[in-house]
C-alpha positions in Angstrom: 75.5 80.0 83.0 72.9 79.4 86.0 74.1 76.1 87.0 77.8 77.2 86.8 77.0 79.8 89.1 75.5 77.4 91.8 78.9 76.1 91.8 81.5 79.1 91.6 79.4 82.1 92.6 76.2 81.8 94.7 76.1 85.6 95.9 75.9 86.7 92.2 73.2 84.1 91.1 71.2 85.5 94.2 71.4 88.9 92.7 70.5 87.6 89.2 67.6 85.9 90.1 66.3 88.5 92.3 66.4 90.6 88.9 63.9 88.1 87.5 61.9 88.2 90.2 61.6 92.1 90.2 60.2 91.4 86.4 58.0 89.3 87.7 56.7 91.5 90.3 56.5 94.1 88.1 54.4 92.4 84.9 53.1 89.6 86.9 55.0 86.7 84.7 58.4 86.0 84.5 59.8 86.7 81.3 60.6 84.1 78.8 63.0 86.2 76.5 63.8 89.3 78.2 64.4 92.4 75.4 63.0 94.0 77.6 59.7 93.0 78.9 57.7 90.1 77.3 58.6 88.2 73.8 57.1 85.2 72.9 60.5 83.5 71.1 60.9 80.7 72.5 58.5 77.6 73.1 58.9 76.8 76.7 59.4 78.5 80.2 62.7 77.6 80.7 63.5 80.2 83.2 62.0 77.8 85.5 64.5 75.4 85.4 67.0 78.2 86.7 64.7 79.4 89.4 63.9 75.7 90.7 67.7 74.8 90.5 68.1 78.1 93.1 65.8 77.2 95.3 66.8 73.3 95.4 70.5 74.1 95.9 69.2 77.0 98.6 71.4 79.8 96.8 71.3 82.4 99.2 69.9 86.3 98.4 66.7 85.5 96.9 62.9 85.1 98.1 62.4 81.3 97.4 58.4 81.8 98.3 58.1 84.5 95.7 60.3 82.6 93.3 58.5 79.2 93.7 55.2 81.2 93.1 56.5 82.7 89.9 57.2 79.3 88.3 54.3 77.6 89.8 52.4 80.1 88.1 53.8 79.0 84.5 52.8 75.4 85.4 49.3 75.7 86.7 47.7 79.2 85.1 46.9 79.5 81.7 48.0 83.0 80.1 45.4 85.3 79.6 43.5 85.4 76.2 45.4 87.5 73.0 48.3 88.5 75.8 51.6 87.5 73.5 55.0 86.3 75.5 53.9 85.0 79.0 53.4 81.9 80.3 52.9 78.5 78.3 50.5 79.6 75.3 49.4 76.0 74.8 49.1 74.8 78.6 45.2 74.3 78.3 45.9 71.3 75.5 48.9 70.1 77.6 46.7 70.0 80.4 44.1 68.1 78.8 46.0 65.3 76.8 48.9 65.0 78.7 50.9 66.3 75.7 50.3 69.0 72.9 48.4 67.8 69.9 49.2 69.2 66.8 46.7 71.8 66.0 46.1 73.0 69.5 44.8 76.5 70.0 46.7 79.0 71.5 46.2 81.5 74.4 47.0 84.5 71.6 44.8 83.2 69.0 46.8 81.2 67.0 47.5 77.5 66.7 50.2 75.6 68.4 53.3 75.1 66.7 56.7 73.3 67.5 54.4 70.8 69.4 57.0 68.1 70.4 59.5 70.6 71.3 56.7 72.6 73.3 55.6 69.5 75.2 59.1 68.0 76.1 60.3 71.4 77.2 57.0 72.1 79.3 57.7 68.4 80.7 61.3 69.4 81.6 60.1 72.4 83.3 57.2 70.5 85.7 60.1 67.8 86.6 62.3 70.9 87.9 59.5 72.9 89.3 58.5 69.6 91.2 61.8 69.3 92.7 61.5 73.0 94.1 57.8 72.2 95.6 59.7 69.0 97.5 62.1 71.4 98.4 59.4 73.7 100.0 56.8 71.0 101.1 54.0 71.5 98.8 53.7 67.9 98.1 50.6 67.9 96.0 52.4 70.3 93.7 55.0 68.0 93.1 52.9 64.9 92.9 51.0 66.6 90.1 53.8 68.0 88.2 55.8 64.4 88.4 52.9 63.1 87.0 53.1 65.5 83.8 56.7 65.3 83.5 56.9 61.1 82.9 54.1 61.8 80.2 56.6 61.6 77.5 55.9 58.2 76.5 52.4 59.6 74.7 54.7 61.2 72.0 57.1 58.2 71.6 56.1 56.7 68.5 57.8 53.0 69.2 57.9 51.7 65.9 59.6 54.7 64.2 61.5 55.4 67.6 61.0 59.0 67.7 59.1 61.8 69.8 56.6 62.8 67.2 53.1 64.8 67.1 49.5 63.4 67.4 46.5 64.8 65.9 43.5 64.4 67.8 40.1 63.9 66.2 37.5 66.5 66.5 34.7 64.3 66.9 36.7 61.6 69.3 39.1 63.6 71.2 39.9 60.2 72.6 41.1 59.1 69.4 44.9 60.1 68.6 47.0 59.3 65.4 50.0 60.0 64.8 50.5 63.3 62.4 52.0 62.6 58.9 53.9 62.7 56.6 57.0 61.8 59.2 60.7 62.5 58.0 63.3 61.8 60.4 65.6 64.4 59.0 63.1 67.2 58.6 63.6 70.3 60.6 61.0 72.9 62.0 57.1 72.1 62.0 56.7 70.2 65.4 60.2 70.7 65.9 62.1 74.2 67.2 65.3 74.9 65.6 66.0 71.2 65.0 64.1 68.1 63.8 63.5 64.4 65.2 66.9 63.3 65.7 67.9 66.5 67.6 65.2 66.1 69.7 65.2 62.2 70.3 66.9 61.8 73.7 65.5 65.3 75.0 64.3 63.9 78.4 67.1 65.0 80.6 65.1 64.4 83.9 64.5 60.9 83.5 67.5 59.1 81.3 66.5 55.6 83.2 63.0 56.1 82.1 64.0 56.9 78.5 66.3 54.1 78.1 63.5 51.7 79.6 61.2 53.2 77.0 63.5 52.5 74.3 64.1 49.2 75.5 60.4 48.2 75.2 60.4 49.2 71.7 63.3 47.0 70.5 65.8 49.7 70.5 68.9 50.1 72.7 69.4 53.7 73.5 73.2 53.8 74.0 73.3 51.9 70.4 71.0 54.9 68.9 73.1 57.4 70.8 76.4 56.3 69.1 74.4 56.4 66.0 73.6 60.1 66.6 77.4 60.9 67.6 79.2 58.8 64.6 81.3 61.4 62.9 81.1 58.6 60.0 77.5 59.7 59.4 76.9 62.5 57.5 74.9 65.3 59.2 72.1 65.1 57.0 69.0 67.3 57.6 66.4 68.4 55.3 64.9 72.1 55.2 61.6 71.1 56.2 58.9 73.4 57.5 61.5 76.4 57.5 61.4 76.7 53.7 65.2 77.8 53.4 68.2 76.6 55.6 68.7 78.1 58.6 72.0 79.1 60.3 71.7 76.1 63.1 71.6 73.8 60.0 74.6 75.0 58.2 76.4 74.8 61.4 76.0 71.4 62.1 77.9 69.8 59.2 80.3 72.7 59.3 81.0 72.6 63.0 79.8 69.1 64.7 79.2 65.7 63.4 76.4 63.4 62.4 73.1 64.4 64.2 74.9 66.3 67.1 74.3 69.9 66.7 75.9 71.2 69.5 75.3 74.7 68.3 71.8 74.7 69.6 70.3 73.5 73.1 68.2 70.4 72.9 71.5 68.6 71.4 74.2 69.8 74.2 71.3 69.4 77.1 
Protein backbone atom coordinates (compact mmCIF):
# COMPACT_ATOMS: atom_id res chain seq x y z
CA UNK A 1 0.00 0.00 0.00
CA UNK A 2 2.90 2.40 0.63
CA UNK A 3 3.94 2.81 -3.05
CA UNK A 4 0.28 3.31 -3.97
CA UNK A 5 -0.10 6.05 -1.38
CA UNK A 6 2.88 7.92 -2.83
CA UNK A 7 0.61 8.44 -5.85
CA UNK A 8 -2.85 8.69 -4.32
CA UNK A 9 -2.61 10.16 -0.82
CA UNK A 10 0.76 11.62 0.08
CA UNK A 11 -0.38 13.39 3.30
CA UNK A 12 -1.82 10.20 4.76
CA UNK A 13 1.40 8.35 3.94
CA UNK A 14 3.35 11.03 5.80
CA UNK A 15 1.16 10.44 8.86
CA UNK A 16 1.69 6.69 8.65
CA UNK A 17 5.45 7.10 8.46
CA UNK A 18 5.29 9.32 11.53
CA UNK A 19 3.75 6.37 13.34
CA UNK A 20 6.76 4.22 12.49
CA UNK A 21 9.11 7.00 13.52
CA UNK A 22 7.33 7.31 16.87
CA UNK A 23 8.02 3.61 17.40
CA UNK A 24 11.66 4.23 16.49
CA UNK A 25 11.93 7.10 18.97
CA UNK A 26 10.32 5.04 21.73
CA UNK A 27 12.21 1.79 21.16
CA UNK A 28 15.39 2.75 19.37
CA UNK A 29 14.74 0.59 16.29
CA UNK A 30 12.17 0.41 13.52
CA UNK A 31 9.79 -2.49 14.18
CA UNK A 32 9.98 -5.27 11.59
CA UNK A 33 6.64 -6.78 12.54
CA UNK A 34 4.80 -4.46 14.92
CA UNK A 35 2.44 -6.57 17.01
CA UNK A 36 2.80 -4.26 19.00
CA UNK A 37 6.44 -3.69 19.81
CA UNK A 38 9.24 -5.81 18.35
CA UNK A 39 8.88 -9.26 16.89
CA UNK A 40 11.44 -11.08 14.74
CA UNK A 41 8.88 -12.67 12.46
CA UNK A 42 10.47 -11.96 9.07
CA UNK A 43 14.07 -12.12 7.94
CA UNK A 44 14.63 -8.64 6.44
CA UNK A 45 14.15 -5.02 7.45
CA UNK A 46 11.83 -4.19 4.59
CA UNK A 47 10.34 -1.14 6.28
CA UNK A 48 13.60 0.48 5.19
CA UNK A 49 12.36 0.35 1.61
CA UNK A 50 9.09 2.17 2.36
CA UNK A 51 10.79 4.93 4.35
CA UNK A 52 13.53 5.34 1.76
CA UNK A 53 10.91 5.55 -0.98
CA UNK A 54 9.10 8.29 0.94
CA UNK A 55 12.33 10.24 1.35
CA UNK A 56 13.17 10.00 -2.35
CA UNK A 57 9.64 11.01 -3.38
CA UNK A 58 9.62 13.86 -0.87
CA UNK A 59 6.45 12.82 0.90
CA UNK A 60 5.39 15.68 3.22
CA UNK A 61 4.69 15.54 6.93
CA UNK A 62 7.57 13.59 8.47
CA UNK A 63 11.15 14.23 9.57
CA UNK A 64 13.32 13.00 6.69
CA UNK A 65 16.53 13.16 8.72
CA UNK A 66 15.02 11.07 11.51
CA UNK A 67 13.70 8.57 8.98
CA UNK A 68 17.13 8.29 7.40
CA UNK A 69 18.71 7.83 10.83
CA UNK A 70 16.34 4.93 11.49
CA UNK A 71 16.92 3.09 8.22
CA UNK A 72 20.65 3.75 8.28
CA UNK A 73 20.80 2.14 11.72
CA UNK A 74 19.31 -1.07 10.28
CA UNK A 75 21.98 -1.13 7.59
CA UNK A 76 25.06 -0.25 9.64
CA UNK A 77 24.51 -1.14 13.29
CA UNK A 78 24.69 -4.71 14.54
CA UNK A 79 21.83 -5.27 17.03
CA UNK A 80 22.67 -5.87 20.68
CA UNK A 81 23.25 -9.45 21.72
CA UNK A 82 20.24 -11.58 22.68
CA UNK A 83 17.67 -8.91 21.81
CA UNK A 84 14.87 -10.30 19.64
CA UNK A 85 13.10 -8.55 16.81
CA UNK A 86 15.34 -5.54 16.14
CA UNK A 87 17.61 -4.74 13.22
CA UNK A 88 19.35 -7.39 11.14
CA UNK A 89 20.22 -10.41 13.24
CA UNK A 90 22.74 -11.69 10.68
CA UNK A 91 24.35 -8.36 9.78
CA UNK A 92 27.81 -9.31 11.06
CA UNK A 93 28.21 -12.17 8.58
CA UNK A 94 26.66 -10.12 5.79
CA UNK A 95 29.23 -7.37 6.33
CA UNK A 96 32.09 -9.84 6.55
CA UNK A 97 31.35 -11.93 3.45
CA UNK A 98 29.03 -9.78 1.32
CA UNK A 99 26.32 -12.42 1.86
CA UNK A 100 25.17 -14.61 4.74
CA UNK A 101 26.76 -18.07 4.74
CA UNK A 102 24.83 -21.05 5.98
CA UNK A 103 25.54 -21.67 9.67
CA UNK A 104 26.39 -18.07 10.55
CA UNK A 105 25.61 -16.91 14.07
CA UNK A 106 22.77 -14.54 14.87
CA UNK A 107 22.95 -11.76 17.43
CA UNK A 108 20.12 -13.51 19.28
CA UNK A 109 22.34 -16.49 20.05
CA UNK A 110 21.14 -18.86 17.35
CA UNK A 111 22.08 -19.79 13.80
CA UNK A 112 21.11 -17.79 10.74
CA UNK A 113 18.42 -19.56 8.76
CA UNK A 114 16.74 -18.76 5.42
CA UNK A 115 20.07 -17.24 4.42
CA UNK A 116 19.36 -16.83 0.68
CA UNK A 117 16.14 -14.94 1.30
CA UNK A 118 17.72 -12.97 4.10
CA UNK A 119 20.72 -11.98 1.96
CA UNK A 120 18.54 -10.83 -0.95
CA UNK A 121 16.28 -8.89 1.44
CA UNK A 122 19.27 -7.11 2.96
CA UNK A 123 20.51 -6.21 -0.51
CA UNK A 124 17.17 -4.81 -1.62
CA UNK A 125 16.96 -2.68 1.52
CA UNK A 126 20.54 -1.49 1.07
CA UNK A 127 19.76 -0.35 -2.45
CA UNK A 128 16.70 1.57 -1.27
CA UNK A 129 18.57 3.21 1.61
CA UNK A 130 21.29 4.20 -0.86
CA UNK A 131 18.71 6.11 -2.91
CA UNK A 132 17.63 7.99 0.22
CA UNK A 133 21.27 8.69 1.03
CA UNK A 134 21.79 10.19 -2.42
CA UNK A 135 18.65 12.29 -2.03
CA UNK A 136 19.92 13.72 1.28
CA UNK A 137 23.53 14.16 0.19
CA UNK A 138 25.17 11.27 2.07
CA UNK A 139 27.31 10.07 -0.83
CA UNK A 140 29.67 7.99 1.30
CA UNK A 141 26.79 5.95 2.72
CA UNK A 142 25.29 5.59 -0.75
CA UNK A 143 28.50 4.21 -2.24
CA UNK A 144 28.90 1.68 0.56
CA UNK A 145 25.30 0.51 0.33
CA UNK A 146 25.26 0.25 -3.46
CA UNK A 147 28.39 -1.90 -3.39
CA UNK A 148 26.62 -4.27 -1.00
CA UNK A 149 23.40 -4.29 -3.02
CA UNK A 150 25.18 -5.46 -6.17
CA UNK A 151 26.86 -8.41 -4.44
CA UNK A 152 24.04 -10.80 -5.39
CA UNK A 153 26.30 -12.57 -7.89
CA UNK A 154 28.14 -14.06 -4.90
CA UNK A 155 25.24 -16.41 -4.23
CA UNK A 156 24.23 -17.13 -7.84
CA UNK A 157 25.23 -20.62 -8.95
CA UNK A 158 25.94 -20.23 -12.67
CA UNK A 159 25.85 -23.99 -13.23
CA UNK A 160 22.42 -24.47 -11.63
CA UNK A 161 21.01 -21.05 -12.53
CA UNK A 162 19.64 -20.35 -9.04
CA UNK A 163 20.49 -18.32 -5.96
CA UNK A 164 21.92 -20.75 -3.42
CA UNK A 165 23.53 -20.74 -0.03
CA UNK A 166 27.21 -21.23 0.61
CA UNK A 167 29.03 -22.87 3.49
CA UNK A 168 32.28 -21.32 4.66
CA UNK A 169 35.15 -23.50 5.87
CA UNK A 170 35.76 -22.90 9.61
CA UNK A 171 39.51 -23.29 9.06
CA UNK A 172 39.71 -21.27 5.83
CA UNK A 173 37.13 -18.45 5.95
CA UNK A 174 37.92 -17.40 2.40
CA UNK A 175 36.96 -20.83 1.10
CA UNK A 176 33.23 -21.32 0.48
CA UNK A 177 31.35 -24.11 -1.25
CA UNK A 178 27.74 -24.46 -2.34
CA UNK A 179 25.63 -26.00 0.40
CA UNK A 180 24.36 -29.47 -0.36
CA UNK A 181 22.01 -31.10 -1.09
CA UNK A 182 20.19 -28.81 -3.51
CA UNK A 183 16.62 -29.33 -4.72
CA UNK A 184 15.20 -26.61 -6.96
CA UNK A 185 11.65 -27.41 -5.82
CA UNK A 186 12.29 -27.69 -2.06
CA UNK A 187 10.86 -24.91 0.09
CA UNK A 188 12.18 -23.60 3.39
CA UNK A 189 15.69 -24.10 4.69
CA UNK A 190 17.63 -21.37 2.91
CA UNK A 191 14.43 -19.75 1.62
CA UNK A 192 11.51 -18.02 3.34
CA UNK A 193 8.02 -19.30 2.45
CA UNK A 194 9.28 -20.29 -0.98
CA UNK A 195 12.08 -22.13 -2.69
CA UNK A 196 14.80 -21.59 -5.31
CA UNK A 197 12.28 -20.88 -8.08
CA UNK A 198 10.39 -18.26 -6.09
CA UNK A 199 13.61 -16.37 -5.30
CA UNK A 200 15.26 -16.95 -8.67
CA UNK A 201 14.51 -13.45 -9.97
CA UNK A 202 14.47 -11.55 -6.69
CA UNK A 203 16.73 -8.62 -7.60
CA UNK A 204 14.14 -5.92 -8.31
CA UNK A 205 16.73 -3.17 -7.97
CA UNK A 206 18.95 -4.39 -10.81
CA UNK A 207 17.12 -6.39 -13.46
CA UNK A 208 19.61 -5.40 -16.16
CA UNK A 209 22.44 -6.71 -14.02
CA UNK A 210 20.52 -9.90 -13.33
CA UNK A 211 19.90 -10.40 -17.05
CA UNK A 212 23.62 -9.95 -17.68
CA UNK A 213 24.43 -12.46 -14.92
CA UNK A 214 22.08 -14.98 -16.52
CA UNK A 215 23.61 -14.35 -19.94
CA UNK A 216 27.14 -14.89 -18.65
CA UNK A 217 25.92 -18.24 -17.32
CA UNK A 218 24.52 -19.27 -20.71
CA UNK A 219 20.93 -18.53 -19.70
CA UNK A 220 18.34 -16.13 -21.03
CA UNK A 221 16.45 -14.33 -18.27
CA UNK A 222 13.25 -13.92 -20.28
CA UNK A 223 13.22 -17.61 -21.25
CA UNK A 224 13.65 -18.64 -17.62
CA UNK A 225 10.85 -16.29 -16.59
CA UNK A 226 8.65 -17.90 -19.24
CA UNK A 227 9.36 -21.30 -17.69
CA UNK A 228 8.35 -20.00 -14.26
CA UNK A 229 5.13 -18.50 -15.62
CA UNK A 230 4.16 -21.32 -17.98
CA UNK A 231 0.67 -22.46 -17.03
CA UNK A 232 1.35 -25.77 -18.77
CA UNK A 233 4.02 -26.58 -16.21
CA UNK A 234 2.70 -28.12 -13.00
CA UNK A 235 3.11 -26.09 -9.80
CA UNK A 236 5.70 -28.45 -8.39
CA UNK A 237 6.92 -28.04 -4.84
CA UNK A 238 8.57 -30.27 -2.29
CA UNK A 239 7.69 -29.67 1.36
CA UNK A 240 11.40 -29.45 2.13
CA UNK A 241 12.50 -28.10 5.50
CA UNK A 242 8.96 -27.20 6.56
CA UNK A 243 8.22 -30.90 7.23
CA UNK A 244 4.53 -30.36 6.50
CA UNK A 245 2.67 -28.50 3.76
CA UNK A 246 2.28 -24.80 4.54
CA UNK A 247 -0.59 -22.71 3.21
CA UNK A 248 1.56 -20.94 0.59
CA UNK A 249 2.39 -24.32 -0.93
CA UNK A 250 -1.26 -25.36 -0.96
CA UNK A 251 -2.29 -22.10 -2.58
CA UNK A 252 0.27 -22.11 -5.39
CA UNK A 253 -1.29 -24.93 -7.45
CA UNK A 254 -4.83 -23.94 -6.43
CA UNK A 255 -4.70 -20.24 -7.31
CA UNK A 256 -1.56 -19.66 -9.37
CA UNK A 257 0.35 -21.42 -12.15
CA UNK A 258 3.78 -22.83 -12.84
CA UNK A 259 6.22 -21.58 -10.22
CA UNK A 260 4.39 -18.26 -9.94
CA UNK A 261 3.26 -18.13 -6.31
CA UNK A 262 1.49 -14.77 -6.34
CA UNK A 263 0.13 -15.38 -2.86
CA UNK A 264 3.59 -14.66 -1.43
CA UNK A 265 5.78 -11.60 -1.67
CA UNK A 266 8.99 -12.60 -3.49
CA UNK A 267 7.18 -13.66 -6.66
CA UNK A 268 4.79 -10.77 -7.14
CA UNK A 269 7.48 -8.23 -6.30
